[in-house]
C-alpha positions in Angstrom: 0.0 0.1 0.1 1.3 3.5 -0.8 0.7 6.3 1.6 1.0 10.0 0.3 1.6 12.5 3.1 3.5 15.6 3.8 7.3 15.5 4.2 8.7 15.3 7.8 11.4 17.8 8.4 13.9 15.0 8.9 13.0 13.3 5.7 13.9 16.0 3.5 17.3 14.7 2.8 16.0 11.1 1.9 13.1 12.8 -0.4 16.2 15.1 -2.3 18.0 11.7 -2.6 15.2 10.2 -4.5 14.9 13.2 -6.4 18.5 13.0 -7.4 18.5 9.4 -8.2 15.3 9.4 -10.2 16.6 12.6 -12.3 19.9 11.3 -13.0 18.4 7.8 -14.3 15.5 9.2 -16.1 17.0 12.7 -17.3 19.6 10.9 -19.6 20.0 13.6 -22.1 21.3 16.5 -19.5 24.4 16.3 -17.7 23.8 14.1 -14.5 25.6 16.9 -12.3 22.5 19.2 -12.9 20.5 17.3 -11.1 21.3 17.1 -7.2 19.9 17.1 -3.7 21.0 20.7 -2.9 18.5 22.1 -6.0 15.8 19.9 -4.4 16.7 21.3 -0.9 16.9 25.1 -2.0 13.4 24.8 -4.0 11.6 22.8 -0.9 12.1 25.8 1.1 9.2 27.7 -1.2 7.2 24.8 -2.0 5.1 22.0 0.0 6.6 18.6 -0.1 4.9 15.4 -0.3 6.1 11.7 -0.4 4.8 8.7 -1.2 5.8 5.8 1.4 5.2 2.1 0.8 6.7 -0.5 3.2 8.2 2.4 5.5 10.2 3.4 2.8 9.9 7.1 0.6 9.5 5.7 -2.6 8.5 8.9 -4.5 8.4 12.6 -3.9 6.3 15.8 -5.4 6.4 19.6 -4.6 4.1 21.9 -5.2 3.8 25.9 -5.6 0.5 25.7 -3.6 -0.7 29.2 -4.3 -0.8 28.7 -8.1 -1.0 25.0 -7.9 1.8 24.3 -9.9 3.4 20.6 -10.0 7.1 21.7 -9.5 8.2 18.0 -9.3 7.0 14.4 -9.4 9.6 11.8 -9.2 8.9 8.1 -8.3 11.7 5.6 -7.5 9.5 2.7 -8.3 8.1 3.4 -11.7 4.7 1.2 -12.8 3.9 0.5 -9.1 1.2 3.5 -8.9 3.7 5.8 -6.9 3.1 8.7 -9.4 -0.3 8.2 -9.7 -0.9 8.1 -5.9 1.3 11.4 -5.6 -0.8 13.0 -8.4 -4.1 12.2 -7.0 -3.0 13.5 -3.6 -1.8 16.9 -5.0 -5.0 17.0 -6.9 -7.0 17.1 -3.7 -4.9 19.4 -1.6 -4.3 22.0 -4.8 -6.1 24.9 -4.4 -7.0 24.8 -8.1 -6.5 22.9 -11.0 -2.7 21.7 -11.3 -0.3 22.6 -14.0 3.1 21.8 -14.6 5.9 21.9 -17.2 7.6 18.8 -18.7 10.6 18.4 -20.7 9.8 17.4 -24.2 12.6 14.8 -24.2 10.6 13.2 -21.3 8.0 11.2 -23.4 7.0 8.9 -21.1 6.0 11.5 -18.3 4.2 13.5 -20.9 2.3 10.2 -21.9 1.6 9.7 -18.1 0.1 13.1 -18.0 -1.8 12.8 -20.7 -3.1 9.8 -19.5 -4.3 11.5 -16.3 -6.0 14.3 -18.2 -3.6 17.0 -18.7 -3.3 18.6 -22.1 -0.4 20.4 -23.7 -1.2 24.2 -23.9 2.1 25.8 -25.1 6.0 25.0 -25.6 9.0 27.0 -24.5 12.6 27.1 -24.0 15.0 27.8 -21.0 17.8 25.9 -22.1 15.7 22.9 -22.0 12.5 22.5 -24.4 9.5 21.9 -22.3 5.6 22.2 -22.5 3.0 23.4 -20.2 0.5 21.3 -19.4 -2.8 21.6 -17.6 -5.7 19.7 -16.3 -9.3 21.0 -15.5 
């Protein structure tokens, strides 16, 4: 069973390690050094961070800019096990409005996941990495 809840302060380093591990395994088109736990910890000061826990282990992490319901990050260490969906479902209920996000164009697996979950691609941009903005009503 997967339980999603707010991260506890003492768990932030574990959540950051999950973030770094998943990014380095998934975002192979970018230099691995670009993805580090310190970036997650810096951003977490301004975000609401949630973790997915299974068998007493953190298996996923998500960060939400609550004010504008912007999903800044969602990473599952166990893909294909419902971790990402559990996080997304929880955030849908705690966000004050419809969720939006930016997804890198090269991340075709994530884009397909969000489309399956009812997100629509709205526009594209490039800030050094080509991305697509997605939202769900």
